[in-house]
C-alpha positions as CSV (number, residue, x, y, z in Angstrom):
1,M,7.3,16.5,30.6
2,L,11.0,15.8,29.8
3,L,10.1,13.9,26.7
4,K,8.8,17.1,25.0
5,E,12.2,18.6,25.6
6,T,14.5,15.7,24.6
7,R,12.1,13.7,22.3
8,I,14.3,10.6,22.7
9,V,13.3,7.6,24.8
10,A,15.9,5.1,25.8
11,I,14.4,1.6,25.7
12,I,15.8,-0.6,28.4
13,R,15.3,-4.3,27.7
14,G,17.3,-7.1,29.2
15,V,19.6,-5.0,31.4
16,E,20.5,-6.7,34.7
17,E,19.5,-4.9,37.8
18,Q,23.1,-4.5,39.0
19,H,23.7,-2.3,35.9
20,I,20.6,-0.2,35.9
21,T,21.9,2.8,37.8
22,G,25.1,2.9,35.8
23,V,23.0,3.0,32.6
24,A,20.8,5.7,34.1
25,E,23.8,7.9,34.9
26,A,25.3,7.3,31.5
27,L,22.0,8.3,29.7
28,L,21.6,11.4,31.9
29,D,25.2,12.5,31.4
30,G,24.7,11.9,27.6
31,G,21.6,14.2,27.5
32,I,18.8,11.6,27.4
33,P,16.8,11.8,30.6
34,V,13.9,9.6,29.5
35,M,14.0,5.8,30.1
36,E,11.5,3.1,29.4
37,V,12.1,-0.2,31.3
38,T,10.3,-3.0,29.5
39,L,8.3,-5.3,31.7
40,N,9.7,-8.4,30.0
41,T,13.1,-7.5,31.6
42,P,13.7,-9.6,34.7
43,G,13.2,-7.4,37.8
44,A,11.7,-4.6,35.8
45,L,9.2,-3.4,38.5
46,D,12.0,-3.3,41.1
47,M,14.2,-1.3,38.7
48,I,11.5,1.2,37.9
49,G,10.9,1.8,41.6
50,R,14.6,2.2,42.3
51,L,15.1,4.5,39.4
52,Q,12.1,6.6,40.4
53,Q,13.4,6.9,43.9
54,E,17.0,7.8,42.9
55,Y,16.4,9.8,39.7
56,G,12.7,10.7,39.6
57,D,13.5,14.4,40.1
58,R,15.9,14.4,37.1
59,M,14.6,11.7,34.8
60,F,11.3,10.5,33.3
61,I,11.0,6.8,34.1
62,G,8.3,4.7,32.5
63,A,7.3,1.1,31.8
64,G,7.3,-0.5,28.4
65,T,5.9,-3.7,26.9
66,V,2.7,-3.2,28.9
67,L,0.3,-5.8,27.5
68,D,-2.9,-5.5,29.6
69,V,-4.5,-3.5,32.4
70,E,-2.9,-5.7,35.1
71,D,0.5,-4.8,33.7
72,A,-0.5,-1.2,33.6
73,R,-1.7,-1.3,37.2
74,K,1.5,-3.0,38.5
75,A,3.7,-0.6,36.6
76,L,2.0,2.6,37.8
77,D,1.7,1.3,41.4
78,G,5.4,0.4,41.2
79,G,6.4,4.0,40.3
80,A,6.3,4.3,36.5
81,S,5.5,7.8,35.3
82,Y,4.2,6.7,31.9
83,L,3.3,3.6,29.9
84,V,4.3,2.2,26.5
85,T,2.6,-0.7,24.8
86,P,3.6,-2.7,21.7
87,N,-0.1,-2.9,20.6
88,M,-3.3,-0.9,20.6
89,D,-5.5,-1.9,23.5
90,E,-8.2,0.7,24.2
91,E,-8.8,-0.7,27.7
92,V,-5.2,-0.1,28.7
93,I,-5.3,3.4,27.2
94,R,-8.5,4.3,29.1
95,Y,-7.0,2.9,32.3
96,A,-3.9,5.1,31.9
97,V,-6.1,8.1,31.3
98,E,-8.1,7.3,34.5
99,R,-4.8,7.2,36.4
100,K,-3.7,10.4,34.7
101,A,-0.6,8.7,33.3
102,P,0.8,9.5,29.8
103,I,0.5,6.5,27.5
104,F,2.2,5.8,24.2
105,P,0.4,2.8,22.6
106,G,1.9,0.9,19.7
107,A,0.0,1.1,16.4
108,M,0.6,0.3,12.7
109,T,-2.4,1.0,10.6
110,P,-4.3,4.3,10.2
111,T,-7.3,2.7,11.9
112,E,-5.2,1.7,15.0
113,V,-3.7,5.2,15.1
114,V,-7.0,7.0,15.0
115,N,-8.7,4.6,17.5
116,A,-5.7,5.0,20.0
117,W,-5.9,8.7,19.7
118,K,-9.6,8.8,20.3
119,A,-9.2,6.6,23.3
120,G,-6.9,9.1,24.9
121,A,-3.4,8.3,24.0
122,T,-0.7,10.9,24.6
123,A,1.0,10.1,21.4
124,I,1.1,7.0,19.2
125,K,4.1,4.8,18.8
126,I,4.4,3.7,15.2
127,F,5.7,0.2,15.4
128,P,7.6,-1.6,14.0
129,G,9.3,1.5,12.7
130,A,12.3,-0.2,11.2
131,S,10.2,-2.5,9.0
132,L,7.6,0.2,8.0
133,G,10.2,2.8,7.2
134,I,10.1,6.6,7.3
135,G,8.2,6.7,4.0
136,Y,5.3,4.9,5.6
137,I,5.3,7.4,8.5
138,K,5.3,10.3,6.2
139,E,2.3,8.9,4.4
140,L,0.4,8.4,7.7
141,M,1.1,12.1,8.5
142,G,-0.7,13.2,5.4
143,P,-4.2,12.7,6.7
144,L,-3.3,12.2,10.3
145,G,-0.8,15.0,10.9
146,H,-2.8,16.3,13.8
147,I,-2.1,13.2,15.8
148,P,1.3,13.1,17.6
149,M,3.3,10.1,16.6
150,M,6.6,8.5,17.7
151,A,8.9,6.3,15.6
152,V,10.3,3.2,17.4
153,G,12.6,0.7,15.8
154,G,15.6,1.3,13.5
155,V,16.3,4.8,14.9
156,T,20.1,5.6,14.9
157,E,22.3,8.6,15.1
158,S,22.5,8.6,11.3
159,N,18.8,8.8,10.7
160,I,17.3,10.4,13.8
161,G,17.4,13.8,12.2
162,E,15.3,12.6,9.3
163,F,12.7,11.1,11.7
164,M,12.6,14.4,13.7
165,S,12.5,16.7,10.7
166,I,9.1,15.3,9.6
167,G,7.6,16.5,12.9
168,R,7.9,13.5,15.1
169,Y,6.7,13.8,18.7
170,G,9.7,11.7,19.6
171,V,11.6,8.5,18.9
172,G,12.4,5.4,20.9
173,V,15.9,3.9,20.7
174,G,16.7,0.5,21.9
175,G,19.5,-1.8,20.8
176,S,21.6,0.8,19.0
177,L,21.9,2.7,22.3
178,I,21.5,0.1,25.0
179,N,24.3,-2.3,24.0
180,L,24.0,-5.3,26.4
181,K,27.5,-6.5,25.7
182,E,29.1,-3.2,26.6
183,I,26.8,-2.7,29.7
184,H,27.5,-6.2,31.0
185,A,31.2,-5.3,30.8
186,G,30.5,-2.2,32.8
187,N,31.4,0.1,29.9
188,Y,28.9,2.8,30.7
189,D,31.0,5.3,28.8
190,W,29.9,3.6,25.6
191,V,26.3,4.3,26.4
192,R,27.1,7.8,27.5
193,S,29.0,8.6,24.3
194,K,26.2,7.1,22.1
195,A,23.5,9.0,24.0
196,A,25.5,12.2,23.5
197,R,25.8,11.6,19.8
198,L,22.1,10.9,19.4
199,S,21.2,13.9,21.4
200,A,23.6,16.1,19.4
201,A,22.3,14.8,16.1
202,D,18.7,15.5,17.2
203,Q,19.5,19.0,18.4
204,S,21.5,20.0,15.3
205,L,18.9,18.8,12.8
206,T,15.7,19.7,14.5
207,C,16.0,23.4,15.2
208,G,12.7,25.1,14.6
209,Y,10.5,22.0,15.0
210,P,8.0,21.9,17.9
């Protein structure tokens, strides 16, 4: 799984379909081959299918903002390789497990984290990461360090190393990487440069971590 190698997920929300391949190329060139297209993005399922067809051999393409089993079914049938949810829904987790698809459910409390893990989650997305902060995640890892967790929200090139250094399974990066204004203007080099800096910051600060 490419996520284990890069540990960075680019969260694609609100990108127009005409720009999606340009964004994919920019991320790939910048060293981030993992994309999550959120289902509340217009045309998300078509974009996921297109990306899988064109980049599936080089990128790990998934669906985000999966809210229920029907969303999960549509996403997987449409070509998504993995699922990400903003909440902890055991039914969705079990469905993903049945379909043999990696799933990263959102959770906030210790109870949600443990229940999601027991239901079969691949790793748990601690959300909202920006509001909870790295201190909260460190505290969670005290008794729950055996459960792989991801930080989503508020991750930037200046703090990605700190998130990774405490043993994160990975991080999700949205607005600070997927700048809709720059993308709408066709400035994919902005995304490429940002991806390269995030990737470099991660690699330089996480040597020796699994």
